Phi, psi and omega in degrees: 000134181283174185296323179297318179296318178297321180295320179297317180298317179299317180296319180295318179296322180294316180298316179297319181297316179297315180300316180295322180294319180293317180297319180299316180292319182294333181267014176089019181288346176248155180274094184294330183272358180229071183289134174288141176278195175302159180310133178069013172257128188236137175233130177224161167223148182235127175247175180273215186279148179231127174222107187250357180064222181252338186243005183268034188292340182261005187296334183258006188302322184290346180290332185299336178285342186244349189239034165283049191254324184165188181291135183261153180230127175223170175246118180276112183266119185098134183288165175273148170235175186242011181272104183295341182269356182260102181265006183294136175274338182208162178229130178259118180286169180299331181274004177092352179290134181263125179255135180259152177208161177229139185279173187291346179272354184292321178304321179294321178297321178294315179299318181297333180275359179096005178288137176234340180231129183239122173282142183237009181256117176193179186287354177246011186297331184252022184296337179255020178123165185295339180259006188289330176292316177295322179293320177299316178301316180297316180298316181297317180295322177298332179268009174087014181257142174278154181234155180215150177090158177057227182292347183280334187069202180282145171276136181235118179228165178232133179218129179058029181080004182259127177278122185246131173242129178242114178258151179217123181234139172269130184243097170295149178299137183134211181281148176287130178296137179295345178291334186293308179302323180296316180293323178296316180296319180297319181292319181295322182289342185248027183206162173266335180222114181248117176254114181261124180238147184225139172247126182252127179272150171059037178272101184295143179302128179086352180287151177294166181302125181299142179303327180295326177287321177301318179293321180294319180296316179296322177297321179295318178297314180297327180285342180104018176299147182264330179216143180229135177219140179229162175204168182145324174282165188283332182232164186296136179256181184295165172233158177197171169239123179239122188053036180069014178261120178291135180230124171252110190287331179199110180278348182076172178286142178271313176203133181210144174269357179284137176290129176247166186295330182204165178304142185252140170276158181214163175213151173246132179272119177264128184240130177230111176265117182284161182306325181278001175104347178294144183244122174258138180227151176206165177245134170258116185272138187224160161270126180295149176280103187247127170046055176098348179279156177277145167293128180213160184297138183293134181280337181225064183296336183296336177292322177289317182300318179300316179296318182290319180292328175296333180271003176114355176289162179233055181280135181233139182296149175241183180284349181264140182299132174066014178249127183231131183269160174207000000 
């Protein structure tokens, strides 16, 4: 082939490449709701537990207006099943024990809300059988979601050239399992940004921070975690920075079909890792989506902030509604 022919082929290949790139973007090949920032700039958000049953697929819809912020992380309480005709959020056994479940449309609802990583370790993970956590993990991965906790181990993603590890551990009340510090250290050693998350079972409303969570947080700091977030209690807990590590002690439930004693407050932890490695954090305060209600921005966040700051938090208002930095 002469030089002119080679040039023609090169031009045709370039045109085809451009056309394919445009077509890929137009068909949703890029994540429009999760824009990458400048190189090595990372944005994430972490929410608490989510239990939507079979028909609560729109419970998170209002979040999309506020969370074009980055990849989202939540804990899915109750395993997934695949029966499209089963809209039950829970099953009560003959012995009175309540089992939680989530229907097959829930992964799409999570994705629409900006969730990209789903924790699967909690006290209801095995409610549909000993293999239900693994089955839930498989379904989520088939739907394009990353998983963390339990059989999934840490979720590992990359954004802006930054290696991110997200760990999720379920903490039954009692002694901290020795496996937890080991897993935290391994995740921190294999990442540039380690976000450690914890789910605490049987955390009574108004009760002090359980000792097992205090031990887990200290283990995460010692392991080199960069950000720590926990949930399990009914309302939002204090925040602090310890050894410059941001800690959100209790984000509260994000959305649940379970009846609770009273309406619950919730918060989402917004994380921004700057190119030089500094981490900025803030809380977006919400009304939790309870028993059919939508998750929505809190109308009076200053009442929560006042309570938390009196307890030692250092939350400061920002230019964004219901968002407070710390």
